[in-house]
C-alpha positions as a Python dict, from the first residue, in 0.01 Angstrom:
ca = {
    (1, 'M'): (0, 0, 0),
    (2, 'H'): (-46, 344, -150),
    (3, 'T'): (134, 659, -37),
    (4, 'L'): (-25, 997, 29),
    (5, 'P'): (84, 1245, -240),
    (6, 'K'): (202, 1593, -152),
    (7, 'S'): (-69, 1854, -127),
    (8, 'A'): (-89, 2144, -370),
    (9, 'V'): (-132, 2379, -72),
    (10, 'H'): (82, 2395, 244),
    (11, 'W'): (-86, 2298, 572),
    (12, 'A'): (-20, 2645, 721),
    (13, 'V'): (-212, 2831, 449),
    (14, 'P'): (-547, 2818, 639),
    (15, 'L'): (-381, 2998, 929),
    (16, 'L'): (-246, 3261, 691),
    (17, 'G'): (-590, 3300, 538),
    (18, 'L'): (-752, 3354, 877),
    (19, 'A'): (-485, 3600, 984),
    (20, 'A'): (-519, 3792, 657),
    (21, 'F'): (-897, 3803, 695),
    (22, 'A'): (-869, 3938, 1051),
    (23, 'A'): (-615, 4200, 940),
    (24, 'G'): (-833, 4300, 646),
    (25, 'V'): (-1144, 4340, 862),
    (26, 'Q'): (-950, 4549, 1112),
    (27, 'L'): (-819, 4771, 832),
    (28, 'V'): (-1169, 4816, 693),
    (29, 'R'): (-1301, 4923, 1033),
    (30, 'M'): (-1010, 5163, 1085),
    (31, 'L'): (-1057, 5334, 749),
    (32, 'G'): (-1436, 5366, 775),
    (33, 'P'): (-1699, 5496, 752),
    (34, 'W'): (-1764, 5382, 395),
    (35, 'E'): (-2023, 5534, 165),
    (36, 'E'): (-1996, 5268, -107),
    (37, 'P'): (-2052, 4905, 13),
    (38, 'A'): (-1828, 4763, -257),
    (39, 'M'): (-1513, 4939, -140),
    (40, 'P'): (-1469, 4773, 202),
    (41, 'G'): (-1534, 4438, 34),
    (42, 'L'): (-1273, 4511, -231),
    (43, 'L'): (-1021, 4616, 33),
    (44, 'L'): (-1078, 4296, 231),
    (45, 'V'): (-1035, 4082, -81),
    (46, 'A'): (-718, 4274, -171),
    (47, 'V'): (-562, 4216, 172),
    (48, 'V'): (-640, 3844, 178),
    (49, 'A'): (-530, 3799, -184),
    (50, 'A'): (-202, 3985, -123),
    (51, 'V'): (-114, 3759, 171),
    (52, 'L'): (-204, 3433, -3),
    (53, 'I'): (-42, 3530, -333),
    (54, 'G'): (268, 3643, -145),
    (55, 'A'): (283, 3305, 30),
    (56, 'E'): (265, 3123, -303),
    (57, 'L'): (536, 3338, -454),
    (58, 'A'): (755, 3291, -145),
    (59, 'A'): (710, 2915, -186),
    (60, 'R'): (821, 2952, -551),
    (61, 'S'): (512, 2776, -678),
    (62, 'W'): (608, 2856, -1037),
    (63, 'R'): (878, 2587, -1013),
    (64, 'R'): (623, 2308, -988),
    (65, 'A'): (573, 2094, -1295),
    (66, 'D'): (197, 2162, -1288),
    (67, 'S'): (256, 2534, -1342),
    (68, 'G'): (358, 2473, -1702),
    (69, 'L'): (659, 2703, -1656),
    (70, 'D'): (1019, 2605, -1709),
    (71, 'A'): (1324, 2813, -1616),
    (72, 'T'): (1516, 2660, -1908),
    (73, 'V'): (1263, 2799, -2158),
    (74, 'H'): (1334, 3148, -2289),
    (75, 'D'): (1105, 3234, -2576),
    (76, 'P'): (1001, 3599, -2556),
    (77, 'S'): (738, 3707, -2805),
    (78, 'L'): (573, 4049, -2810),
    (79, 'K'): (338, 3931, -3083),
    (80, 'R'): (217, 3634, -2881),
    (81, 'T'): (175, 3855, -2575),
    (82, 'A'): (-34, 4102, -2777),
    (83, 'I'): (-259, 3819, -2897),
    (84, 'K'): (-306, 3704, -2538),
    (85, 'L'): (-398, 4054, -2426),
    (86, 'L'): (-656, 4061, -2703),
    (87, 'G'): (-779, 3725, -2572),
    (88, 'L'): (-811, 3872, -2222),
    (89, 'L'): (-1020, 4159, -2356),
    (90, 'G'): (-1235, 3909, -2542),
    (91, 'S'): (-1281, 3702, -2226),
    (92, 'L'): (-1393, 4009, -2032),
    (93, 'G'): (-1626, 4098, -2317),
    (94, 'F'): (-1772, 3747, -2300),
    (95, 'L'): (-1864, 3805, -1936),
    (96, 'A'): (-1993, 4157, -2001),
    (97, 'L'): (-2226, 4023, -2271),
    (98, 'G'): (-2366, 3766, -2029),
    (99, 'Y'): (-2426, 4028, -1763),
    (100, 'L'): (-2610, 4247, -2014),
    (101, 'V'): (-2822, 3966, -2159),
    (102, 'F'): (-2947, 3805, -1837),
    (103, 'P'): (-3189, 4022, -1636),
    (104, 'L'): (-3077, 3850, -1318),
    (105, 'Y'): (-2776, 4081, -1295),
    (106, 'S'): (-2988, 4394, -1272),
    (107, 'D'): (-3078, 4287, -918),
    (108, 'P'): (-2939, 4532, -656),
    (109, 'F'): (-2764, 4237, -491),
    (110, 'Y'): (-2508, 4245, -772),
    (111, 'G'): (-2458, 4623, -762),
    (112, 'P'): (-2144, 4612, -541),
    (113, 'Y'): (-1991, 4351, -771),
    (114, 'F'): (-2015, 4577, -1076),
    (115, 'V'): (-1876, 4870, -878),
    (116, 'M'): (-1586, 4646, -780),
    (117, 'L'): (-1529, 4549, -1144),
    (118, 'M'): (-1514, 4912, -1252),
    (119, 'K'): (-1240, 4973, -996),
    (120, 'L'): (-1049, 4649, -1045),
    (121, 'V'): (-1053, 4579, -1419),
    (122, 'P'): (-838, 4880, -1523),
    (123, 'L'): (-574, 4778, -1268),
    (124, 'L'): (-582, 4416, -1385),
    (125, 'L'): (-547, 4519, -1749),
    (126, 'A'): (-245, 4733, -1665),
    (127, 'A'): (-85, 4449, -1467),
    (128, 'A'): (-168, 4196, -1742),
    (129, 'V'): (77, 4353, -1988),
    (130, 'P'): (401, 4272, -1800),
    (131, 'Y'): (249, 3958, -1646),
    (132, 'F'): (158, 3799, -1980),
    (133, 'Y'): (496, 3883, -2127),
    (134, 'L'): (702, 3750, -1834),
    (135, 'V'): (498, 3432, -1796),
    (136, 'D'): (462, 3363, -2167),
    (137, 'R'): (838, 3354, -2223),
    (138, 'R'): (874, 3069, -1969),
    (139, 'M'): (577, 2857, -2074),
    (140, 'R'): (641, 2510, -2209),
    (141, 'E'): (322, 2542, -2415),
    (142, 'P'): (254, 2914, -2467),
    (143, 'H'): (-55, 2867, -2686),
    (144, 'D'): (-296, 2873, -2392),
    (145, 'G'): (-661, 2972, -2374),
    (146, 'Y'): (-588, 3344, -2396),
    (147, 'W'): (-386, 3292, -2713),
    (148, 'Q'): (-661, 3072, -2859),
    (149, 'T'): (-923, 3337, -2779),
    (150, 'G'): (-709, 3604, -2942),
    (151, 'Q'): (-680, 3390, -3253),
    (152, 'V'): (-1059, 3349, -3264),
    (153, 'L'): (-1105, 3726, -3246),
    (154, 'L'): (-852, 3765, -3528),
    (155, 'L'): (-1059, 3513, -3731),
    (156, 'R'): (-764, 3274, -3761),
    (157, 'W'): (-985, 2969, -3724),
    (158, 'R'): (-736, 2716, -3861),
    (159, 'E'): (-487, 2790, -3585),
    (160, 'V'): (-739, 2746, -3303),
    (161, 'D'): (-738, 2440, -3079),
    (162, 'T'): (-1110, 2412, -3010),
    (163, 'K'): (-1063, 2201, -2695),
    (164, 'V'): (-830, 2454, -2534),
    (165, 'F'): (-1054, 2740, -2643),
    (166, 'G'): (-1365, 2566, -2511),
    (167, 'Q'): (-1203, 2493, -2174),
    (168, 'H'): (-1096, 2858, -2151),
    (169, 'L'): (-1450, 2985, -2210),
    (170, 'L'): (-1589, 2738, -1956),
    (171, 'G'): (-1333, 2859, -1703),
    (172, 'W'): (-1446, 3218, -1750),
    (173, 'L'): (-1808, 3107, -1731),
    (174, 'V'): (-1735, 2952, -1390),
    (175, 'K'): (-1564, 3272, -1277),
    (176, 'G'): (-1839, 3493, -1417),
    (177, 'F'): (-2115, 3297, -1245),
    (178, 'F'): (-1968, 3234, -901),
    (179, 'L'): (-1761, 3548, -838),
    (180, 'P'): (-2065, 3785, -835),
    (181, 'L'): (-2238, 3556, -585),
    (182, 'M'): (-1939, 3533, -353),
    (183, 'F'): (-1866, 3905, -366),
    (184, 'G'): (-2233, 3990, -315),
    (185, 'Y'): (-2252, 3771, -5),
    (186, 'L'): (-1922, 3918, 115),
    (187, 'C'): (-2057, 4273, 92),
    (188, 'Q'): (-2375, 4177, 277),
    (189, 'D'): (-2170, 4021, 557),
    (190, 'M'): (-1940, 4323, 564),
    (191, 'Q'): (-2234, 4560, 609),
    (192, 'R'): (-2362, 4351, 900),
    (193, 'L'): (-2017, 4369, 1056),
    (194, 'L'): (-1982, 4744, 1009),
    (195, 'H'): (-2323, 4803, 1165),
    (196, 'F'): (-2267, 4564, 1452),
    (197, 'G'): (-2304, 4756, 1777),
    (198, 'G'): (-2034, 4566, 1962),
    (199, 'E'): (-2258, 4424, 2234),
    (200, 'V'): (-2130, 4107, 2396),
    (201, 'P'): (-2330, 3816, 2255),
    (202, 'T'): (-2495, 3572, 2493),
    (203, 'L'): (-2706, 3263, 2455),
    (204, 'S'): (-3015, 3481, 2447),
    (205, 'N'): (-2898, 3745, 2198),
    (206, 'A'): (-2771, 3550, 1900),
    (207, 'L'): (-2436, 3399, 1997),
    (208, 'Y'): (-2503, 3107, 1763),
    (209, 'P'): (-2600, 3308, 1449),
    (210, 'L'): (-2316, 3551, 1513),
    (211, 'A'): (-2061, 3268, 1515),
    (212, 'A'): (-2217, 3088, 1219),
    (213, 'N'): (-2248, 3403, 1007),
    (214, 'G'): (-1891, 3497, 1094),
    (215, 'M'): (-1760, 3167, 962),
    (216, 'Y'): (-1961, 3197, 642),
    (217, 'F'): (-1822, 3551, 604),
    (218, 'V'): (-1469, 3410, 606),
    (219, 'D'): (-1581, 3137, 365),
    (220, 'V'): (-1719, 3368, 95),
    (221, 'T'): (-1417, 3598, 127),
    (222, 'L'): (-1175, 3314, 57),
    (223, 'A'): (-1400, 3192, -222),
    (224, 'A'): (-1400, 3537, -386),
    (225, 'V'): (-1020, 3546, -369),
    (226, 'G'): (-1008, 3200, -525),
    (227, 'Y'): (-1216, 3299, -827),
    (228, 'L'): (-1000, 3606, -883),
    (229, 'A'): (-654, 3454, -833),
    (230, 'T'): (-632, 3213, -1125),
    (231, 'L'): (-266, 3281, -1199),
    (232, 'R'): (-18, 3041, -1358),
    (233, 'L'): (272, 3212, -1181),
    (234, 'M'): (127, 3085, -853),
    (235, 'D'): (36, 2744, -997),
    (236, 'S'): (-326, 2831, -913),
    (237, 'H'): (-442, 2834, -1274),
    (238, 'V'): (-724, 2613, -1402),
    (239, 'R'): (-602, 2274, -1522),
    (240, 'S'): (-940, 2153, -1648),
    (241, 'I'): (-1313, 2219, -1620),
    (242, 'E'): (-1590, 1976, -1531),
    (243, 'P'): (-1675, 1823, -1871),
    (244, 'T'): (-2027, 1687, -1815),
    (245, 'L'): (-2368, 1854, -1811),
    (246, 'L'): (-2458, 1634, -1514),
    (247, 'G'): (-2167, 1775, -1313),
    (248, 'W'): (-2262, 2133, -1402),
    (249, 'A'): (-2629, 2073, -1324),
    (250, 'A'): (-2549, 1919, -984),
    (251, 'A'): (-2324, 2210, -886),
    (252, 'L'): (-2536, 2497, -1020),
    (253, 'S'): (-2852, 2364, -858),
    (254, 'C'): (-2694, 2438, -519),
    (255, 'Y'): (-2656, 2812, -592),
    (256, 'P'): (-2896, 3097, -674),
    (257, 'P'): (-3099, 3137, -884),
    (258, 'F'): (-3129, 2761, -946),
    (259, 'R'): (-3122, 2677, -575),
    (260, 'D'): (-3443, 2872, -519),
    (261, 'L'): (-3622, 2636, -755),
    (262, 'V'): (-3455, 2309, -651),
    (263, 'F'): (-3445, 2366, -274),
    (264, 'G'): (-3751, 2589, -255),
    (265, 'S'): (-3993, 2385, -466),
    (266, 'Y'): (-3873, 2027, -514),
    (267, 'L'): (-3648, 1958, -214),
    (268, 'N'): (-3795, 2193, 46),
    (269, 'Y'): (-3721, 2015, 373),
    (270, 'H'): (-3765, 2323, 594),
    (271, 'G'): (-4054, 2339, 838),
    (272, 'D'): (-4190, 2617, 1052),
    (273, 'H'): (-3955, 2524, 1339),
    (274, 'D'): (-3586, 2449, 1364),
    (275, 'W'): (-3351, 2326, 1634),
    (276, 'Q'): (-3358, 2657, 1823),
    (277, 'D'): (-3735, 2637, 1865),
    (278, 'W'): (-3709, 2274, 1963),
    (279, 'L'): (-3444, 2324, 2235),
    (280, 'A'): (-3516, 2682, 2343),
    (281, 'G'): (-3631, 2574, 2689),
    (282, 'I'): (-3339, 2338, 2755),
    (283, 'P'): (-3022, 2556, 2779),
    (284, 'V'): (-2776, 2268, 2823),
    (285, 'L'): (-2902, 2077, 2521),
    (286, 'Y'): (-2935, 2405, 2327),
    (287, 'M'): (-2568, 2484, 2381),
    (288, 'G'): (-2454, 2130, 2302),
    (289, 'W'): (-2664, 2102, 1986),
    (290, 'G'): (-2561, 2450, 1869),
    (291, 'G'): (-2198, 2369, 1947),
    (292, 'A'): (-2218, 2059, 1727),
    (293, 'I'): (-2358, 2266, 1439),
    (294, 'L'): (-2081, 2524, 1480),
    (295, 'A'): (-1819, 2248, 1490),
    (296, 'L'): (-1946, 2112, 1159),
    (297, 'T'): (-1952, 2465, 1016),
    (298, 'A'): (-1592, 2509, 1129),
    (299, 'V'): (-1495, 2192, 938),
    (300, 'Y'): (-1671, 2331, 633),
    (301, 'L'): (-1479, 2658, 669),
    (302, 'W'): (-1150, 2471, 720),
    (303, 'A'): (-1211, 2292, 391),
    (304, 'T'): (-1243, 2628, 213),
    (305, 'L'): (-939, 2774, 389),
    (306, 'A'): (-735, 2469, 288),
    (307, 'F'): (-760, 2578, -76),
    (308, 'G'): (-579, 2904, -10),
    (309, 'C'): (-623, 3104, -329),
    (310, 'R'): (-730, 2797, -532),
    (311, 'F'): (-1095, 2763, -431),
    (312, 'S'): (-1334, 2721, -723),
    (313, 'N'): (-1632, 2507, -815),
    (314, 'L'): (-1627, 2289, -1127),
    (315, 'T'): (-1252, 2324, -1183),
    (316, 'H'): (-931, 2135, -1115),
    (317, 'R'): (-663, 2370, -974),
    (318, 'G'): (-445, 2128, -780),
    (319, 'I'): (-507, 1829, -553),
    (320, 'L'): (-537, 1887, -177),
    (321, 'T'): (-424, 1608, 55),
    (322, 'N'): (-379, 1782, 391),
    (323, 'G'): (-599, 1974, 633),
    (324, 'P'): (-948, 1820, 643),
    (325, 'Y'): (-871, 1645, 313),
    (326, 'R'): (-625, 1432, 508),
    (327, 'F'): (-927, 1263, 670),
    (328, 'S'): (-1193, 1264, 397),
    (329, 'K'): (-1221, 1331, 26),
    (330, 'H'): (-1525, 1558, 65),
    (331, 'P'): (-1510, 1715, 411),
    (332, 'A'): (-1706, 2027, 314),
    (333, 'Y'): (-1997, 1831, 171),
    (334, 'I'): (-2007, 1590, 464),
    (335, 'A'): (-1995, 1865, 726),
    (336, 'K'): (-2252, 2081, 547),
    (337, 'N'): (-2504, 1801, 499),
    (338, 'L'): (-2472, 1676, 857),
    (339, 'S'): (-2520, 2031, 986),
    (340, 'W'): (-2844, 2063, 787),
    (341, 'W'): (-2989, 1763, 968),
    (342, 'L'): (-2902, 1924, 1300),
    (343, 'I'): (-3036, 2266, 1197),
    (344, 'A'): (-3362, 2162, 1035),
    (345, 'V'): (-3435, 1861, 1264),
    (346, 'P'): (-3681, 1740, 996),
    (347, 'F'): (-3763, 1435, 1205),
    (348, 'I'): (-3942, 1664, 1453),
    (349, 'G'): (-4264, 1707, 1256),
    (350, 'Q'): (-4470, 1988, 1401),
    (351, 'D'): (-4762, 1886, 1185),
    (352, 'G'): (-4743, 1517, 1259),
    (353, 'A'): (-4530, 1215, 1178),
    (354, 'L'): (-4622, 1216, 809),
    (355, 'H'): (-4495, 1571, 763),
    (356, 'G'): (-4175, 1480, 949),
    (357, 'L'): (-4122, 1180, 722),
    (358, 'F'): (-4178, 1397, 415),
    (359, 'S'): (-3921, 1652, 539),
    (360, 'C'): (-3667, 1376, 602),
    (361, 'L'): (-3715, 1242, 249),
    (362, 'M'): (-3663, 1590, 104),
    (363, 'L'): (-3340, 1637, 300),
    (364, 'L'): (-3224, 1294, 187),
    (365, 'G'): (-3282, 1425, -165),
    (366, 'V'): (-3053, 1718, -91),
    (367, 'N'): (-2794, 1475, 46),
    (368, 'A'): (-2824, 1272, -276),
    (369, 'L'): (-2764, 1587, -480),
    (370, 'Y'): (-2437, 1649, -295),
    (371, 'W'): (-2345, 1283, -338),
    (372, 'L'): (-2389, 1339, -711),
    (373, 'R'): (-2166, 1646, -695),
    (374, 'A'): (-1899, 1442, -519),
    (375, 'R'): (-1918, 1162, -777),
    (376, 'T'): (-1896, 1392, -1078),
    (377, 'E'): (-1604, 1575, -918),
    (378, 'E'): (-1421, 1248, -860),
    (379, 'R'): (-1477, 1147, -1220),
    (380, 'H'): (-1333, 1479, -1334),
    (381, 'L'): (-1034, 1476, -1097),
    (382, 'S'): (-954, 1117, -1195),
    (383, 'W'): (-790, 1262, -1505),
    (384, 'D'): (-506, 1351, -1269),
    (385, 'P'): (-299, 1051, -1149),
    (386, 'V'): (-222, 1244, -829),
    (387, 'Y'): (-591, 1236, -738),
    (388, 'V'): (-613, 865, -817),
    (389, 'Q'): (-319, 802, -584),
    (390, 'Y'): (-481, 1019, -316),
    (391, 'A'): (-820, 848, -348),
    (392, 'L'): (-670, 500, -326),
    (393, 'W'): (-471, 604, -17),
    (394, 'M'): (-789, 743, 135),
    (395, 'E'): (-966, 409, 86),
    (396, 'E'): (-696, 248, 299),
    (397, 'H'): (-640, 519, 562),
    (398, 'G'): (-930, 768, 550),
    (399, 'L'): (-1138, 840, 856),
    (400, 'L'): (-1448, 709, 677),
    (401, 'R'): (-1279, 418, 500),
    (402, 'R'): (-1529, 166, 638),
    (403, 'V'): (-1822, 377, 525),
    (404, 'T'): (-1680, 426, 176),
    (405, 'R'): (-1674, 49, 128),
    (406, 'L'): (-2052, 59, 101),
    (407, 'P'): (-2201, 48, -252),
    (408, 'G'): (-2194, 385, -424),
    (409, 'L'): (-1954, 549, -176),
    (410, 'G'): (-1615, 413, -277),
    (411, 'F'): (-1373, 562, -527),
    (412, 'L'): (-1472, 517, -891),
    (413, 'R'): (-1204, 286, -1018),
    (414, 'Y'): (-1173, 407, -1373),
    (415, 'R'): (-979, 669, -1560),
    (416, 'V'): (-1128, 906, -1812),
    (417, 'P'): (-915, 1039, -2098),
    (418, 'A'): (-820, 1398, -2031),
    (419, 'P'): (-954, 1660, -2274),
}
């Protein structure tokens, strides 16, 4: 019998995240009106981040073995700190070059993100000086990715660990790709909230989309905080990055701009009608069906909240074993994919049975894509023995343990050498 390992995040963190989000939204509304759409988004992120970071510091997360810090180590080095600061500047320059090279980022959607960066980066650089020095002196292995990047910029190639340097650049690539998306969605949701008239929603005036959009608003806010708060002092730093092109391709294909091609052209399961058109004349079924979709969306949101300030695609930042992860290894993917079947109702073919069958096959293709994401993530996380212990416990006690015994759904029983 296997035992359930301790989670990297306390079970109460989702409640803190929700409370911080509510407080941040209230503060934004109190301080309005806002002329610049980026500023209310930045304030909301700051409030949520402050609460979640404060909770991690109160829990003394730096004492965990995974943090790489040790109270018995006392090795101050101004020179090493200066090299790391140079590495931070180089990492930011790496992102800036990408934003300049790819025309995608000239889209107005990303405008608020760049305004946010102009406000935030000077503050982060100022805070990085004492932070790097205080953390560096307690690190068991101080030659981290920032130090490696600094050495590269100083042309000291012989002292560079290419694996550590490569993982560092991949980590910043993840941050640089996903953070603009999350912050852009956040600002769009914030503008909808600020322009909401306050009318009481009913079944006939968008109760369902209001609830669904509200949950996704919370989701992207917590995700934005996660991509920003990669701090070793909170034990929320990146341990490793997805090492395979297959894993990257599976994940990126679910987000713009790649999603527009994959979901819009090759796996387009959407028809001209959805569940609301189908059940519009049957209020009882409409409310029940919509309630089921919202329940699945709430599970998806719970899975994001469970990360606290650790949410991030394609990275390992600690193993979660409580919240929805107490019942399933991939609760967000399961809930999201089930909700899509209920939303799109592809089996109701408006243009005949053949079109309905085609739509079902396309949605099954989307489900297969998320299955691939789950498998590549498990392969990556299997570097960590804590995840192996968790996965084996889940096979014995998980809510879907009988389902996962089917071919292709169980835990991959192999270990991959860590990078």
